[in-house]
C-alpha positions in Angstrom: -45.8 9.9 -12.9 -43.4 11.3 -16.2 -42.4 14.9 -14.1 -42.0 12.7 -11.4 -39.4 10.2 -12.9 -37.8 13.2 -14.8 -36.7 14.6 -11.9 -35.4 11.6 -9.7 -33.3 9.8 -13.4 -31.0 13.3 -12.9 -31.1 12.7 -8.9 -30.2 9.1 -9.3 -27.4 9.8 -12.1 -25.7 12.6 -10.3 -25.7 10.6 -6.8 -24.8 7.3 -9.4 -21.5 9.7 -10.4 -20.3 11.0 -7.2 -20.5 7.5 -6.0 -17.9 6.6 -9.6 -15.3 9.7 -9.2 -15.2 8.5 -4.9 -13.8 5.3 -6.0 -12.3 6.4 -8.7 -10.4 8.6 -6.4 -9.1 6.2 -4.1 -7.1 4.4 -5.7 -3.4 5.3 -4.8 -2.2 7.7 -7.9 1.1 10.0 -7.1 0.8 13.3 -5.7 -3.1 12.0 -4.2 -3.2 11.2 -0.9 -2.7 7.1 0.0 -5.6 5.6 1.1 -6.3 5.4 5.1 -6.5 1.8 5.5 -5.7 -0.4 9.5 -5.1 -3.5 9.3 -3.4 -6.6 11.5 -0.6 -6.8 11.8 1.1 -10.9 11.7 2.1 -10.4 15.2 -1.0 -9.3 16.3 -1.8 -5.8 16.7 -3.5 -3.3 14.1 -1.7 -0.6 12.0 -3.3 2.2 10.6 -1.8 3.6 7.9 -2.9 7.3 9.1 -0.5 6.9 12.3 2.6 7.3 10.4 2.0 10.3 9.5 5.5 12.8 9.8 7.6 9.6 8.3 8.5 8.2 5.2 5.6 5.2 4.7 7.2 2.2 2.4 3.7 0.3 1.5 4.7 -2.9 -0.7 1.9 -5.5 -1.2 3.3 -8.9 -2.0 2.3 -12.5 -2.1 3.7 -16.2 -0.7 3.4 -17.6 -4.7 4.5 -14.4 -6.0 8.3 -15.2 -7.1 9.0 -11.1 -7.8 7.7 -11.0 -4.2 10.3 -13.1 -2.6 13.5 -12.2 -4.5 12.5 -8.3 -3.3 11.5 -8.9 0.6 15.7 -9.3 1.6 16.3 -5.9 -0.1 13.2 -4.4 1.2 14.8 -5.3 4.7 18.2 -3.8 4.1 16.1 -0.7 3.0 13.6 -1.1 6.6 17.0 -1.6 8.9 18.6 1.0 7.4 16.8 4.5 7.1 14.3 3.3 10.9 15.9 5.4 13.3 15.6 8.0 10.1 11.9 8.2 10.0 10.9 5.7 8.1 8.3 3.0 8.4 8.2 -0.2 6.2 4.6 -2.2 5.7 4.5 -5.4 3.8 0.9 -5.6 3.1 0.3 -9.9 1.9 -2.6 -10.4 0.2 -3.1 -14.5 0.6 -5.6 -15.5 2.3 -4.4 -18.6 4.6 -2.4 -16.2 7.3 0.2 -19.9 7.9 1.2 -18.8 4.3 2.3 -15.8 5.3 4.3 -16.0 8.7 5.4 -19.1 6.6 7.9 -17.3 3.9 7.5 -14.3 6.1 9.8 -16.8 8.9 11.9 -18.1 6.1 12.0 -14.7 5.0 13.1 -13.6 8.0 10.8 -10.1 7.4 12.6 -7.3 10.0 9.5 -4.9 8.8 5.6 -5.5 9.7 3.2 -7.7 8.0 -0.1 -7.0 7.7 -2.7 -9.4 6.8 -5.0 -8.3 4.0 -6.4 -11.6 3.8 -9.9 -10.2 2.4 -8.0 -7.7 -0.1 -10.1 -4.9 0.5 -6.9 -2.7 0.9 -5.7 -4.1 -2.4 -9.2 -3.4 -3.9 -9.1 -0.2 -2.8 -5.8 0.6 -4.3 -6.5 -1.5 -7.4 -3.4 -3.4 -7.9 -3.3 -4.6 -10.6 0.2 -6.8 -10.8 2.4 -7.9 -7.9 4.5 -6.4 -6.3 2.9 -2.8 -5.8 5.4 -0.8 -3.8 5.0 3.0 -3.1 5.8 5.6 -1.5 4.6 8.5 0.8 5.7 11.5 1.6 5.1 12.6 5.6 1.7 14.3 4.3 0.4 11.0 3.2 0.5 11.9 -0.3 2.4 8.8 -2.5 4.5 9.9 -3.8 6.2 7.1 -6.3 4.5 3.9 -7.8 6.3 0.5 -8.7 4.6 -1.8 -10.5 6.3 -5.0 -10.3 9.9 -5.9 -8.9 13.6 -6.1 -11.3 16.8 -6.4 -10.1 18.0 -2.9 -9.0 14.9 -1.1 -8.0 15.9 -1.2 -4.3 18.8 0.9 -5.3 15.4 3.5 -6.9 13.5 2.8 -3.5 16.7 3.6 -1.4 17.4 7.3 -3.6 13.6 7.5 -3.1 13.2 7.1 0.2 16.5 9.7 0.9 15.0 11.9 -1.0 11.9 12.0 1.2 13.6 11.7 4.0 15.7 15.0 3.3 12.5 16.4 3.3 11.1 19.5 5.7 
């Protein structure tokens, strides 16, 4: 019995460590591939991150109860409108449990980009979010190039510069 246990424990430990390493790698960090996800949009159809390859993508996680999120959205509207034709895709991932709240705020703020619904917070957990809003800029190959936690006045200028830089890359 003891020799059997001695063989099983290292295998179990190895499996656990591999699983833990896989979970740790799933979180979005600068220089890594952005974890893929598919979410339903507020307007109905699903949208998948991986299907945006070849484009620069800005993913913004937000919530209706987040004051800085609401303050940032008009700036994101301008950025989306400005760079959409150049190949930017802006995805606003709302983490509210009640879709009606997301729809109401998106309508009031005249959100011009797709609002994706993460009501069960599976994607925000996948991305290991710890602050709202959280914004990442992803290059054409799917790598996270820039990551921003929170929002302060002027961040939109930084987003603008980073997006222009990535749009120039081929």
